[in-house]
N, C-alpha and C positions, 0 to 999 in steps of 0.2 A: 338597180340596189337592190330594192324589193324583194325579185325575186332570184335575185344571188342569195339573198339572207334565208327566206323562205325554202330553198334548195337545199341550206346546208344543212338549217333544221330540220327539214321533215325524211334528210338521210340518215337523222341520228339513229344507232346501234349502240346501245347503253355494251360499253365494254370495258374493261381494265385494260390500265398500262403499266410499263415498269415502271422502276424506280430506275432516278436519274439525279447529276448532281448540276447546277447552276450554280449563276452570281446574282448576288444582288445588287441593288445600285450604287456599294460601293466598289464592286470588284471580289467581294467574300464569297467562297464556298459556299454552296450550300447544299443540303441533301433535299429532295424532293420525295415526297412520299407516294404510292400506291395510290392511284386512281380507281378502284373497285367501284363498279353504279353500283345501287340498291334496285332490288325488283320492285316496281310498281304495278298497279292495281290498272291493268287496261280495261274491268267494267265498267271503272267509275274515275275517268280522268277529268282531272280542274282540279283549282288554287284551293280547292279542300281535299284533295287525294294526289298526292305526288311524293316521291322521292328523288330525292340528288344527292349530290356531293356542295359542299363549298369549296374554297378556294384554296382549303386545305386537306381538303380530302373529309372534312368529316361530313359525316350523313346529315341532312337536316328534308324533313319532309315537314305537310300543312299546320303541325303543332308552331312552327314557329312564329305564326298568325296568333295561337290560342291566349297567349298572356296578353294582349296589348287590343283596346278596343279600336285601335288606325293604326293600320299600316300601311305606309308610304314603300309601291314598289318601285325600284324607277333601274329602266333597264339603260346599257350602257355597251362602249367597246373601245377597248384600248387606243385604236384609231380616232378616236371620236373628242376631237379637242372639247365642245361645248361641253360634253358628260364629265372631262376630266375636270378643267376648269368650274363647274359647280361640285366637285365633292369635298371639295374644302367647307364650304357652307352644310352642306349635306353633314358632314361632321359633325358642325359644330351643332347642326339642329339634333340632328340623334341624340348627342351627349346632354343638352339642354330638357330634352322631350319626353326622353326615353323612360325618364324616372313618371312623367306625367302620364304614361299608358299608351304613346304614340312610337311604333318601330319603326326601321328603315329597312328595306332588305334589297340590295341589287341584285342583277342579273346579268351579268357580263357573257356576250353572244359569239365572241369570237377566239375563245381560248382550247376549240374542239376543233378538231377535224371532222369531213365531209360525214367517216362512219363514223366519229361520235369519242372518238379516243381524243384524250386531252396533249395537246400539242404544250410541250415542256417551257418550249420559250415564249409563247406567249402567256401563259400560265402563269410564269414567272415578272413578265412583264407588269399583269394584271397586279399578281401582287406587291410590285412594288408604284406603282400608281397609288393601290389603297397606302400602301403606306407613307408616300411621300404627299399624300394630299390629308393624309388624318380620318379619312371617310371608312371610321373602324367600326364599322356595320356588319352584318352579316354579306356578304357576297355568293352567288350561287352561281351553279353549272345550269344548263340549259341541260331537262328530260324529256321524254317523248311526251306525259303527261306536261309539262308546262310550253311546249309547242301548241298540244291540240288544244289547251285550254285557255293561253293566253295569247303564247309567243308568235304565232299562224297572225294575227293580227296588226301584226307591229310592221309601223312600216318605214319610222323613223325614228333614229333616237339622238339626246335623249326622249326616253318614252315614261311615261308614268303614270301611274294609277295608285288611288289607296282603296283598299280592302278592310273590312271587320274581322275578328277573332277568329270567323268561319272561311275567311277566306274568300266572301262573297264581293264584287267590285262594288264600291259605294260612292265612286266619283266620275266625273267625267275624265276623260285620257287628256293629261298633258303631255304635249309633243314641244320639245325645244327646252331647253334650260332656264330658270330661275334664281334670281338671286333671293340670300339667308330671308331677306326682308317679305318678298313675293310668298315664298313658299310658307313661313312661319303665318303670311296672312291667311293662305288656302286652308293650314293646318286648322288656326283657330278657329275660322268660319266654319270647320265640321268637327268638332269635338264639342 
C-alpha cells in the first residue's frame, strides 16, 4: 500500500484538466470546474511554501495556516472507512475551535491520477463525502511540495499532524482515527 501511494504521489505532474459535469449524491447534475494547478517554488519546498488547489479548484498556499495558532493536517482517502467515520467529529471540532484559533485542513490522496490530473469521478466522490459528513473545512489536493515536505512520509491513513501558523510541524504523528473527545483532549493540551 505504501509503495503504491508513494509511487502515485511521486509521479505527480501539475497539470490542468477540462471541465466536465457530474452528479451529486442525490443524482443531480453538477458542473465541475477546470483544475489548473498553480506553480510552486521548487527551491524551497515545504509546508511553509506550497501551492495547490482545494476540492473546488480554489488556489491554496501556505497562507492557509497564517491566521491560526494551531492547524490540524488530516490526510485521508475516499476508500478509507476510518477516515470517513471520523470526519463528522472533525467537522464539529472545526466549527467549535476555529473561532479559538484552531484550523483543520484535510488532504485527500486519491482524487488525482498518476500523472497528477484530477479524476473527476473521485473528485465528486470526495466532495460528496465532505458534504455528507459535514466536514466543511478546507480539503486540499496534493502538490509536489506537499509530497516532498510531508506526504512522502505518510504510510497509513488517516494520518494527522499539527502545524503552527508558519507551517512548522509541532506535534507527533497520529495514525488512525480518533473520537471527538480524544481529538479535543489532544488539541486542548497543545493550546
